[in-house]
Backbone bond lengths (Angstrom), bond angles and torsions (degrees), N, CA, C in turn:
res aa  C-N    CA-C-N  psi(-1)  N-CA   C-N-CA  omega(-1)  CA-C   N-CA-C  phi
1 M - - - 1.463 - - 1.517 108.58 -
2 S 1.316 118.57 129.22 1.448 122.17 -176.90 1.522 110.10 -74.94
3 K 1.333 116.20 150.00 1.452 122.18 -179.54 1.515 109.96 -71.91
4 A 1.337 116.21 138.25 1.464 120.73 -178.42 1.521 109.99 -67.55
5 E 1.315 116.24 142.10 1.458 121.36 177.91 1.525 108.80 -75.01
6 T 1.353 116.65 137.08 1.461 120.76 -177.84 1.522 110.99 -124.31
7 E 1.327 114.45 163.35 1.463 121.19 -179.67 1.525 108.73 -139.96
8 T 1.340 117.02 134.83 1.459 121.24 176.74 1.520 109.21 -83.09
9 L 1.331 116.31 118.20 1.464 120.81 178.97 1.519 111.13 -81.68
10 W 1.327 116.28 -39.87 1.465 120.59 173.43 1.524 110.09 -162.07
11 Q 1.340 115.11 157.75 1.466 121.48 178.87 1.517 109.05 -146.92
12 I 1.341 115.66 140.25 1.461 122.27 178.87 1.517 107.99 -125.96
13 G 1.336 117.76 117.78 1.450 122.46 -179.01 1.521 112.76 82.34
14 K 1.352 114.63 174.56 1.468 121.22 -177.64 1.523 109.81 -113.71
15 P 1.335 118.00 133.00 1.466 120.31 -178.94 1.524 112.21 -66.92
16 G 1.347 114.77 136.93 1.456 120.39 176.33 1.509 114.84 69.90
17 G 1.326 117.29 17.43 1.466 121.16 -178.39 1.525 112.44 -86.26
18 S 1.323 114.61 -170.12 1.468 120.41 -178.98 1.520 112.07 -102.15
19 N 1.313 116.70 8.64 1.470 124.04 -179.83 1.527 113.24 70.64
20 Q 1.322 116.37 7.05 1.460 119.31 -179.52 1.525 112.00 -71.81
21 E 1.320 117.15 -16.38 1.463 119.34 179.99 1.533 111.93 -71.89
22 F 1.342 117.07 -22.16 1.464 120.22 -179.52 1.527 111.26 -74.96
23 I 1.329 115.80 143.64 1.462 121.12 174.22 1.531 108.28 -66.16
24 Q 1.320 117.05 132.41 1.458 121.17 -173.34 1.528 113.66 -98.59
25 E 1.311 117.78 -7.25 1.465 121.21 -177.58 1.524 111.05 -92.32
26 G 1.352 115.42 143.52 1.461 118.88 174.97 1.512 114.48 143.35
27 G 1.366 118.13 -21.63 1.457 119.83 179.26 1.525 112.80 68.90
28 W 1.345 115.11 -161.90 1.467 120.70 -177.13 1.523 111.51 -89.71
29 Q 1.330 116.42 141.62 1.462 122.65 174.70 1.524 108.00 -136.09
30 A 1.318 116.39 134.34 1.466 120.31 -178.26 1.527 111.04 -61.41
31 E 1.316 116.35 -39.19 1.464 121.53 179.39 1.524 108.90 -145.75
32 F 1.316 115.29 137.80 1.470 119.63 -179.65 1.527 108.82 -132.95
33 T 1.330 115.28 132.72 1.465 120.59 177.72 1.522 109.37 -113.35
34 Y 1.311 114.68 121.60 1.469 121.64 179.90 1.524 108.20 -110.40
35 T 1.330 115.82 134.95 1.465 120.78 179.12 1.517 110.07 -107.32
36 V 1.321 116.11 121.92 1.465 120.97 177.61 1.527 108.97 -61.55
37 G 1.339 115.28 129.92 1.458 120.49 -178.56 1.516 112.94 103.83
38 S 1.345 117.08 -8.95 1.469 120.30 -178.66 1.525 112.57 -80.76
39 D 1.341 117.21 -21.61 1.470 121.14 179.27 1.519 111.10 -95.88
40 E 1.318 116.32 143.79 1.464 120.52 175.57 1.521 110.84 -69.30
41 D 1.345 116.15 -36.56 1.464 120.73 -179.23 1.531 109.11 -136.45
42 P 1.320 118.02 80.63 1.469 120.83 -175.90 1.529 114.29 -69.09
43 I 1.328 117.33 -15.95 1.470 119.84 179.28 1.520 111.08 -85.01
44 N 1.312 116.96 -45.99 1.465 121.13 -175.46 1.526 113.97 -97.58
45 Q 1.328 118.12 -12.72 1.461 120.61 179.01 1.536 111.02 -154.16
46 P 1.317 117.35 63.58 1.466 120.17 178.90 1.531 111.28 -74.72
47 S 1.327 115.64 148.85 1.466 120.03 -174.26 1.529 113.78 -102.82
48 L 1.327 118.53 5.38 1.468 118.72 179.43 1.531 110.62 -84.12
49 P 1.340 118.55 157.88 1.465 121.26 178.79 1.530 110.75 -63.65
50 P 1.336 118.74 128.31 1.464 120.84 -177.42 1.528 114.34 -86.12
51 V 1.339 116.96 -2.78 1.462 120.49 -178.12 1.530 109.45 -118.67
52 L 1.339 114.66 127.62 1.463 121.50 178.69 1.529 108.31 -103.34
53 V 1.343 115.96 128.93 1.466 121.77 -172.66 1.530 110.66 -114.83
54 V 1.335 116.17 144.51 1.460 121.21 174.77 1.524 108.34 -66.38
55 A 1.327 116.56 128.96 1.463 121.06 -178.14 1.529 111.03 -60.02
56 G 1.322 116.68 135.48 1.462 121.80 178.37 1.517 113.51 87.02
57 L 1.313 118.12 1.31 1.469 121.00 178.74 1.536 108.64 -62.76
58 P 1.341 117.52 120.21 1.473 119.30 -174.20 1.525 113.84 -65.16
59 E 1.303 116.02 -37.80 1.473 119.03 -179.27 1.526 109.25 -111.19
60 K 1.308 114.73 119.71 1.463 120.21 -177.17 1.530 109.87 -80.09
61 P 1.334 116.38 150.27 1.466 120.15 -176.80 1.530 112.85 -62.47
62 K 1.350 113.88 141.83 1.463 120.27 179.34 1.520 109.68 -132.67
63 R 1.300 115.53 160.57 1.462 123.05 170.86 1.523 104.91 -120.94
64 G 1.327 114.43 102.91 1.463 118.67 -170.41 1.522 108.13 71.06
65 K 1.321 116.55 -125.18 1.461 121.25 177.18 1.529 112.40 -96.41
66 K 1.323 115.18 -6.56 1.469 120.23 -175.56 1.528 110.52 -91.77
67 Q 1.315 114.53 129.11 1.464 119.11 177.90 1.524 110.09 -73.76
68 L 1.314 115.80 137.61 1.462 120.57 -178.85 1.533 111.44 -77.20
69 Y 1.308 114.15 154.77 1.470 121.51 175.90 1.525 106.33 -74.79
70 C 1.338 117.50 107.35 1.461 120.68 -171.48 1.528 111.04 -147.86
71 T 1.327 115.36 168.41 1.463 121.58 179.86 1.527 110.77 -152.51
72 D 1.341 115.55 152.59 1.463 120.70 175.85 1.528 111.30 -81.37
73 K 1.313 115.14 -28.24 1.466 120.22 -175.20 1.524 109.39 -142.55
74 L 1.322 115.37 121.92 1.467 120.72 -177.90 1.528 109.98 -112.53
75 N 1.324 115.72 121.43 1.465 121.81 175.31 1.524 109.04 -107.55
76 I 1.313 116.10 132.52 1.470 120.85 177.26 1.520 107.76 -119.46
77 G 1.321 115.87 111.39 1.458 120.85 179.69 1.515 111.28 -93.62
78 F 1.320 116.62 134.21 1.467 121.05 179.26 1.523 109.46 -144.69
79 T 1.312 115.43 160.57 1.466 121.51 -177.99 1.520 110.18 -121.95
80 L 1.318 116.28 136.11 1.469 122.15 176.82 1.524 109.07 -104.29
81 D 1.320 115.69 133.06 1.466 120.84 179.83 1.523 112.29 -69.84
82 H 1.328 115.95 -28.86 1.464 120.49 178.23 1.519 109.06 -150.87
83 G 1.313 116.94 169.67 1.445 121.00 -177.98 1.527 113.16 -75.81
84 Y 1.344 115.69 155.88 1.469 122.46 177.92 1.527 108.97 -130.48
85 G 1.321 115.04 144.16 1.448 120.37 177.89 1.522 111.47 -79.80
86 E 1.315 115.68 174.38 1.458 121.23 178.67 1.525 110.31 -60.19
87 N 1.342 115.81 134.79 1.469 124.35 179.37 1.531 114.06 70.69
88 Q 1.321 118.20 7.01 1.469 119.87 175.55 1.527 111.90 -85.41
89 L 1.329 116.63 -12.90 1.464 122.27 176.63 1.525 108.91 -117.37
90 T 1.338 115.91 136.23 1.464 121.22 178.71 1.520 109.65 -128.58
91 L 1.336 115.51 129.78 1.462 121.28 176.55 1.527 108.87 -98.52
92 F 1.328 116.04 124.85 1.464 122.21 174.26 1.532 106.84 -100.05
93 Y 1.339 115.27 126.79 1.470 119.40 -176.63 1.520 109.12 -142.88
94 A 1.340 115.33 136.91 1.463 119.95 179.33 1.530 109.43 -142.33
95 F 1.338 115.61 143.10 1.474 120.69 176.79 1.520 109.29 -152.66
96 R 1.341 115.53 162.85 1.463 122.24 176.72 1.526 108.82 -112.71
97 G 1.339 116.47 124.22 1.458 119.14 178.63 1.516 112.12 157.35
98 L 1.342 115.40 174.06 1.459 122.57 179.71 1.526 112.18 -98.87
99 E 1.309 117.06 -6.28 1.456 121.99 -173.92 1.535 112.01 -71.30
100 T 1.322 114.40 166.50 1.464 121.35 173.36 1.520 108.03 -107.51
101 D 1.304 116.22 121.27 1.466 120.60 -179.37 1.523 110.61 -94.22
102 H 1.323 114.22 141.90 1.460 121.65 -179.68 1.528 108.01 -116.19
103 L 1.329 115.65 121.44 1.468 120.97 -177.31 1.525 110.31 -112.67
104 L 1.321 114.99 135.31 1.460 121.46 177.10 1.524 109.09 -127.20
105 I 1.336 116.51 147.98 1.458 121.25 173.65 1.525 107.13 -121.72
106 D 1.311 116.02 118.51 1.469 122.85 -177.64 1.525 111.55 53.89
107 G 1.351 115.46 39.39 1.458 121.24 176.79 1.513 115.37 84.11
108 E 1.328 117.84 -5.95 1.464 122.03 179.93 1.527 110.20 -101.65
109 A 1.345 116.14 139.30 1.464 120.76 -178.91 1.523 110.88 -57.96
110 L 1.318 115.68 131.08 1.465 121.61 -179.79 1.523 111.46 -110.50
111 A 1.352 117.11 -50.48 1.468 119.96 -177.34 1.521 110.74 -165.08
112 E 1.339 114.88 157.68 1.463 122.55 170.46 1.518 107.38 -122.19
113 I 1.323 116.24 129.33 1.463 120.62 -175.29 1.525 109.13 -123.11
114 Q 1.324 115.64 123.51 1.454 121.74 -179.50 1.524 110.11 -92.81
115 G 1.333 116.35 125.04 1.456 121.27 177.32 1.518 111.51 -68.49
116 I 1.342 116.14 162.50 1.469 120.16 -175.19 1.533 113.39 -118.69
117 G 1.323 118.34 0.52 1.457 119.53 179.39 1.516 111.54 161.90
118 Q 1.341 115.17 154.73 1.462 119.86 -175.45 1.525 112.70 -60.05
119 R 1.288 116.98 -38.14 1.463 120.62 -179.42 1.533 112.51 -113.12
120 K 1.324 115.77 8.38 1.468 119.48 -178.51 1.526 110.30 -97.85
121 L 1.336 114.14 139.51 1.458 120.45 -175.77 1.530 110.78 -88.08
122 K 1.304 115.60 120.70 1.462 121.82 175.89 1.526 108.15 -99.49
123 K 1.349 115.49 117.19 1.467 120.43 -179.52 1.527 109.43 -106.79
124 S 1.309 115.61 137.55 1.467 120.32 -178.98 1.522 111.13 -138.57
125 Q 1.332 114.56 147.36 1.465 122.30 171.87 1.526 106.92 -123.67
126 I 1.317 116.07 121.20 1.461 120.86 -174.83 1.520 109.93 -119.75
127 S 1.323 116.25 122.23 1.463 120.83 176.84 1.523 109.46 -77.93
128 L 1.317 116.28 133.22 1.454 121.26 -178.70 1.526 111.38 -93.37
129 P 1.327 116.22 154.29 1.470 119.03 175.20 1.524 109.96 -72.82
130 A 1.309 116.73 176.93 1.466 120.72 177.64 1.526 109.58 -62.51
131 L 1.333 116.00 133.10 1.465 121.42 179.51 1.520 109.83 -127.13
132 T 1.315 115.17 140.00 1.462 120.09 178.59 1.523 110.27 -82.39
133 S 1.316 116.82 170.13 1.459 120.55 174.51 1.529 108.72 -68.58
134 G 1.339 115.84 153.44 1.463 119.92 179.75 1.520 112.51 115.88
135 K 1.334 115.65 -160.96 1.463 121.91 -174.11 1.528 112.01 -86.52
136 H 1.350 114.22 142.03 1.465 121.49 178.10 1.524 108.95 -141.71
137 T 1.342 115.80 160.76 1.465 120.57 -178.85 1.522 110.77 -132.45
138 L 1.324 115.12 126.95 1.463 122.74 173.07 1.525 106.99 -100.95
139 T 1.337 117.24 127.87 1.466 121.64 -177.56 1.521 110.21 -119.20
140 L 1.347 115.88 135.25 1.464 121.97 179.39 1.524 109.82 -124.75
141 T 1.343 115.91 131.63 1.464 123.04 170.06 1.525 107.13 -135.35
142 T 1.340 116.93 169.04 1.462 119.77 -179.38 1.521 110.49 -140.62
143 S 1.337 115.55 161.27 1.466 120.63 179.65 1.524 109.58 -150.93
144 G 1.360 115.42 160.18 1.461 120.74 176.13 1.520 113.28 72.47
145 G 1.355 114.83 -160.20 1.452 121.23 177.64 1.515 113.69 60.86
146 D 1.307 115.89 -141.82 1.461 122.37 -179.14 1.530 112.24 -90.00
147 G 1.322 116.01 -2.80 1.462 118.78 176.13 1.520 114.88 106.08
148 D 1.320 117.58 -16.81 1.473 119.50 178.49 1.529 110.08 -162.07
149 H 1.324 116.46 160.25 1.466 120.83 176.45 1.529 110.76 -156.49
150 W 1.322 114.52 162.07 1.463 121.54 178.95 1.533 110.60 -90.42
151 I 1.313 114.05 139.43 1.468 120.66 173.36 1.521 107.99 -85.44
152 D 1.313 116.56 133.86 1.468 120.32 178.06 1.536 110.57 -86.50
153 Y 1.319 116.92 -60.27 1.470 120.80 176.48 1.519 110.00 -166.36
154 L 1.345 115.07 165.44 1.470 122.43 173.89 1.516 107.86 -136.73
155 K 1.327 115.36 144.04 1.470 120.17 178.46 1.526 109.36 -149.33
156 L 1.328 115.35 137.57 1.463 120.56 175.02 1.518 108.60 -111.90
157 E 1.316 114.52 125.17 1.467 121.23 -175.91 1.527 109.47 -123.50
158 S 1.329 115.75 145.58 1.468 120.09 179.79 1.518 110.67 -123.25
159 V 1.311 115.17 154.11 1.463 121.59 171.85 1.518 107.36 -82.84
160 V 1.330 116.43 128.93 1.461 120.86 -179.49 1.515 108.97 -83.09
161 T 1.329 115.95 121.56 1.462 120.76 177.47 1.513 110.19 -93.31
162 A 1.351 116.56 169.04 1.475 121.53 -178.75 1.515 112.27 -60.13
163 N 1.319 116.74 -35.18 1.460 119.86 -177.39 1.515 112.63 -71.81
164 Q 1.338 116.56 -19.52 1.449 119.79 -177.50 1.517 113.60 -85.04
165 T 1.319 116.98 -16.66 1.459 118.76 -176.98 1.499 112.40 -68.75
166 G 1.334 117.06 -24.87 1.459 121.14 179.13 1.504 113.45 74.43
167 E 1.324 117.57 10.67 1.454 121.19 -178.96 1.518 109.81 -96.70
168 E 1.308 114.98 129.56 1.458 120.08 177.50 1.513 108.42 -95.08
169 K 1.318 116.78 124.64 1.457 120.68 -179.26 1.519 109.69 -77.10
170 M 1.339 115.81 116.33 1.452 121.65 179.43 1.518 109.23 -101.92
171 P 1.342 118.46 142.62 1.468 120.04 179.64 1.514 111.27 -67.97
172 S 1.336 116.62 144.39 1.455 121.18 177.39 1.516 109.35 -72.53
173 K 1.346 116.37 171.23 1.459 120.72 -179.33 1.521 111.12 -60.25
174 S 1.328 115.08 -41.54 1.464 118.66 -179.51 1.522 110.67 -65.31
175 Q 1.359 115.52 -36.76 1.454 119.37 178.69 1.517 110.97 -68.24
176 S 1.367 115.97 -37.38 1.461 120.42 179.46 1.517 110.53 -63.87
177 K 1.354 116.64 -43.99 1.464 120.79 179.31 1.519 110.67 -62.93
178 K 1.311 114.63 -40.45 1.456 119.04 -179.00 1.517 110.42 -64.95
179 T 1.311 115.47 -37.94 1.463 119.62 179.99 1.511 110.97 -64.58
180 K 1.346 116.99 -41.77 1.456 120.63 -179.77 1.522 111.68 -66.37
181 S 1.326 116.95 -44.47 1.464 120.76 -176.22 1.518 112.07 -73.03
182 S 1.338 116.12 -20.77 1.456 119.07 -177.78 1.523 112.54 -80.89
183 A 1.338 116.91 -4.31 1.467 119.66 177.66 1.520 109.12 -63.61
184 P 1.356 118.50 142.55 1.472 120.85 -177.75 1.518 111.62 -62.37
185 E 1.349 116.05 132.40 1.459 121.08 179.87 1.521 110.13 -90.73
186 E 1.347 116.38 144.54 1.465 121.02 177.54 1.524 109.20 -73.62
187 K 1.323 117.08 126.69 1.466 120.89 -178.70 1.528 109.64 -90.35
188 V 1.352 118.08 122.15 1.468 124.14 -179.65 1.515 108.85 -109.09
189 K 1.358 117.62 120.88 1.467 121.40 -179.76 1.524 110.30 -88.10
190 A 1.346 116.89 134.44 1.471 121.42 177.70 1.523 110.00 -74.82
191 H 1.374 117.68 146.36 1.469 121.58 179.66 1.528 109.86 -75.87
192 V 1.344 117.37 126.47 1.465 122.67 -179.03 1.520 108.38 -117.33
193 P 1.356 120.57 126.05 1.469 122.50 179.45 1.512 111.05 -58.28
194 S 1.369 116.03 147.77 1.464 120.39 -177.16 1.512 112.82 -70.76
195 A 1.379 116.87 -18.04 1.464 119.58 -177.99 1.511 112.27 -63.91
196 G 1.280 117.32 -23.48 1.462 118.21 -179.96 1.510 110.39 179.10
197 P 1.286 117.54 139.72 1.467 120.42 -177.85 1.517 111.41 -75.19
198 S 1.297 115.55 149.65 1.467 120.29 175.43 1.510 108.48 -90.32
199 T 1.282 116.64 159.18 1.458 121.08 176.78 1.508 108.27 -75.21
200 S 1.361 115.70 164.19 1.466 119.95 -176.28 1.506 112.41 -63.00
201 G 1.335 117.68 -23.89 1.461 119.67 -177.92 1.505 112.74 -99.47
202 A 1.353 120.08 5.84 1.467 121.93 -175.04 1.507 111.15 -71.37
203 T 1.341 114.66 144.84 1.462 120.71 176.47 1.504 108.94 -93.55
204 G 1.335 118.16 175.15 1.459 122.90 178.92 1.512 112.17 -63.61
205 L 1.345 117.90 -39.42 1.469 121.60 -179.69 1.526 110.98 -65.75
206 E 1.319 116.04 -39.75 1.461 119.86 179.68 1.525 110.53 -65.74
207 D 1.329 115.72 -39.08 1.469 119.45 176.64 1.535 110.84 -62.33
208 Y 1.338 116.13 -42.17 1.470 120.71 -178.28 1.535 110.38 -65.68
209 G 1.344 117.43 -41.71 1.470 121.78 178.28 1.517 111.20 -62.18
210 Y 1.314 115.16 -41.35 1.453 119.50 178.62 1.523 110.33 -62.40
211 W 1.310 116.22 -39.55 1.471 121.03 179.76 1.535 111.32 -63.68
212 L 1.370 117.10 -43.09 1.471 121.21 179.71 1.532 110.71 -61.38
213 K 1.324 115.82 -43.94 1.467 119.95 179.99 1.530 110.52 -62.55
214 T 1.311 115.11 -40.84 1.466 119.36 -179.25 1.520 111.45 -64.46
215 V 1.352 116.02 -43.85 1.477 120.80 179.81 1.528 110.44 -63.17
216 A 1.357 116.73 -44.17 1.477 121.01 -179.76 1.526 110.56 -61.17
217 K 1.318 115.99 -40.11 1.457 120.52 -179.50 1.517 110.88 -65.51
218 M 1.353 114.51 -41.11 1.461 119.21 -179.59 1.529 110.95 -65.62
219 Q 1.351 116.32 -40.39 1.471 120.45 179.16 1.529 110.95 -66.09
220 A 1.317 118.25 -39.20 1.471 122.33 179.64 1.522 110.49 -63.17
221 E 1.351 114.83 -42.77 1.457 118.91 179.22 1.521 111.35 -64.79
222 K 1.332 115.58 -38.21 1.460 120.07 178.09 1.523 110.93 -65.42
223 G 1.345 118.08 -40.65 1.471 122.70 -179.96 1.521 111.76 -62.04
224 E 1.326 116.27 -37.36 1.459 120.72 -179.72 1.523 110.62 -66.61
225 K 1.299 116.30 -36.50 1.462 120.07 -179.92 1.523 112.00 -70.80
226 D 1.359 116.10 -35.17 1.479 120.68 -176.65 1.531 112.98 -75.55
227 K 1.313 120.90 -17.03 1.482 123.54 -177.90 1.532 110.69 -70.49
228 K 1.349 116.84 133.28 1.469 121.41 176.22 1.526 109.61 -85.57
229 P 1.314 117.49 144.40 1.482 119.11 -178.96 1.533 111.34 -67.81
230 F 1.322 116.13 141.57 1.484 122.05 -177.97 1.529 109.07 -87.69
231 R 1.354 114.66 124.79 1.477 119.04 -178.41 1.547 109.43 -115.92
232 R 1.303 115.22 130.53 1.480 120.45 176.60 1.542 110.68 -79.61
233 G 1.257 117.61 141.25 1.473 121.37 177.90 1.525 112.75 -166.48
234 R 1.282 113.82 174.93 1.466 117.10 178.76 1.505 111.58 -77.03
235 I 1.279 110.84 155.17 1.455 119.05 173.87 1.505 107.13 -110.06
236 W 1.289 116.11 113.04 1.468 121.16 -178.61 1.498 109.85 -86.34
237 T 1.263 111.83 141.03 1.473 117.83 178.61 1.505 109.31 -112.05
């Protein structure tokens, strides 16, 4: 079975990177909403906070004396051009940390992902439910562990269906010829004299010859009937 063709709808950050592509300025925010399409280069220079923090953590994460760009709750808003069925959308998500991340789509629970270590990369692929065309929101929060972790990257991928390719299937030349020749032909019956039917393989000349013979036979029979009987007798003078 051939692998289904896929398309990346959006991506934030680079997989397996050092997180240096993320903007580091901004400090802590209780909640941050990022809109897909707002960045010129969301892969190499995304503007969302790269650190997810456990809500209520008294001391926010720092690097040296500088507070990191982080948030307790990250919302990612995106728009779909058309609807997708169940399992036609896949979210790729990776982070480093011991925390448990909680993912929601449009306010409904989507998945819980348990981290595997402070410096170890946890990679996940999450199948999304059926989504209609229009705006949607992916929400991420975290709990447990050391209280915070770095986001590696996020990507939304779709399965490309036949209707999305935009290609119109045109019939080949051979198919076009076949279509023309397959049209119903008008059936024309040959005229057959009433004196006798012709065989299925008879030609027009054979039919005409048969007709002449039939007419001659009919005339001969008629001539025999019209003849008066010859009677011998005397001739009086």
